[in-house]
C-alpha positions as CSV (number, residue, x, y, z in Angstrom):
1,X,22.8,-9.8,-31.7
2,X,26.5,-9.3,-32.3
3,X,29.0,-8.6,-29.6
4,X,29.6,-5.1,-30.7
5,X,25.9,-4.4,-30.6
6,X,25.6,-5.8,-27.1
7,X,28.5,-3.6,-25.9
8,X,27.0,-0.6,-27.6
9,X,23.6,-1.3,-25.9
10,X,25.3,-1.7,-22.5
11,X,27.1,1.7,-23.0
12,X,23.8,3.4,-23.9
13,X,22.2,2.0,-20.8
14,X,25.2,3.3,-18.6
15,X,25.1,6.7,-20.2
16,X,21.4,6.9,-19.5
17,X,21.9,6.0,-15.9
18,X,24.7,8.6,-15.6
19,X,22.5,11.2,-17.3
20,X,19.7,10.4,-14.9
21,X,22.1,10.9,-11.9
22,X,23.5,14.2,-13.3
23,X,19.8,15.5,-14.0
24,X,18.9,14.7,-10.4
25,X,22.0,16.4,-9.0
26,X,21.1,19.5,-11.3
27,X,17.6,19.6,-9.9
28,X,18.9,19.5,-6.3
29,X,21.4,22.2,-7.0
30,X,18.8,24.4,-8.6
31,X,16.5,24.0,-5.5
32,X,19.4,24.6,-3.2
33,X,20.2,27.8,-5.2
34,X,16.5,28.9,-4.8
35,X,16.6,28.3,-1.1
36,X,19.9,30.2,-0.7
37,X,18.4,33.2,-2.6
38,X,15.3,33.2,-0.2
39,X,17.7,32.9,2.8
40,X,19.8,35.7,1.6
41,X,16.7,38.0,1.2
42,X,15.6,37.1,4.6
43,X,19.1,37.7,6.1
44,X,19.4,41.0,4.3
45,X,15.9,42.1,5.7
46,X,17.1,41.1,9.1
47,X,20.3,43.0,8.8
48,X,18.4,46.1,7.6
49,X,16.0,45.8,10.6
50,X,19.0,45.5,13.0
51,X,20.6,48.6,11.4
52,X,17.3,50.5,11.7
53,X,16.8,49.6,15.4
54,X,20.4,50.5,16.3
55,X,20.4,53.8,14.4
56,X,17.0,55.1,15.3
57,X,17.3,56.9,18.6
58,X,13.5,57.3,19.1
59,X,13.1,53.5,19.2
60,X,15.1,53.4,22.5
61,X,13.4,56.5,24.0
62,X,16.5,58.7,23.5
63,X,16.2,62.4,22.7
64,X,12.6,62.5,24.1
65,X,11.5,59.9,21.5
66,X,9.3,56.9,22.1
67,X,8.1,53.9,20.3
68,X,4.5,54.8,21.2
69,X,2.2,57.3,19.6
70,X,1.9,60.8,21.2
71,X,-0.1,61.0,24.6
72,X,-2.9,63.0,22.8
73,X,-3.6,60.0,20.5
74,X,-2.9,57.2,22.9
75,X,-5.9,55.2,24.0
76,X,-6.5,51.6,24.9
77,X,-7.8,50.9,21.4
78,X,-4.7,52.6,19.7
79,X,-1.8,50.1,19.7
80,X,1.7,51.3,19.6
81,X,2.9,51.8,16.0
82,X,5.8,49.6,16.4
83,X,6.1,46.4,18.4
84,X,9.0,46.2,20.8
85,X,12.0,46.3,18.4
86,X,14.2,44.0,20.5
87,X,11.4,41.4,20.5
88,X,10.9,41.8,16.8
89,X,14.6,41.2,16.2
90,X,14.6,38.2,18.5
91,X,11.7,36.6,16.6
92,X,13.3,37.3,13.2
93,X,16.6,35.9,14.4
94,X,14.8,32.7,15.7
95,X,13.1,32.3,12.4
96,X,16.4,32.7,10.5
97,X,18.2,30.2,12.7
98,X,15.3,27.6,12.3
99,X,15.5,28.1,8.6
100,X,19.2,27.6,8.4
101,X,19.0,24.5,10.7
102,X,16.2,22.8,8.6
103,X,18.2,23.5,5.4
104,X,21.4,22.1,7.0
105,X,19.5,19.0,8.2
106,X,18.0,18.4,4.8
107,X,21.4,18.7,3.1
108,X,22.8,16.2,5.5
109,X,20.1,13.7,4.9
110,X,20.3,14.2,1.1
111,X,24.0,13.6,1.3
112,X,23.5,10.4,3.2
113,X,20.9,9.2,0.8
114,X,23.2,10.1,-2.1
115,X,26.0,8.0,-0.6
116,X,23.6,5.1,0.1
117,X,22.3,5.1,-3.4
118,X,25.7,4.9,-4.8
119,X,26.8,1.9,-2.7
């Protein structure tokens, strides 16, 4: 094999290695984008729920409203139509925070493994 053929073969191997690295980075980026879209949808839903709770007077018992059904239809077997709005918001907030924390932790470990693989 001539020297120029050997150099060409080494360049091809190096380009294939770089292509594999870029392909891996692209896949990670696409996955991160999908996770971001899901997180944004959850955050938007949470913001809409907060707005609804804060702007619906009957959820807080104002103006004679209540978050329970009318006394005529209340019975032990008839649950309230809405769970406690504050509790519902707290649960949603906790889920959002846990999701963000897990994504952040995954990105940190991915960054560390990327650095280690390049060393």
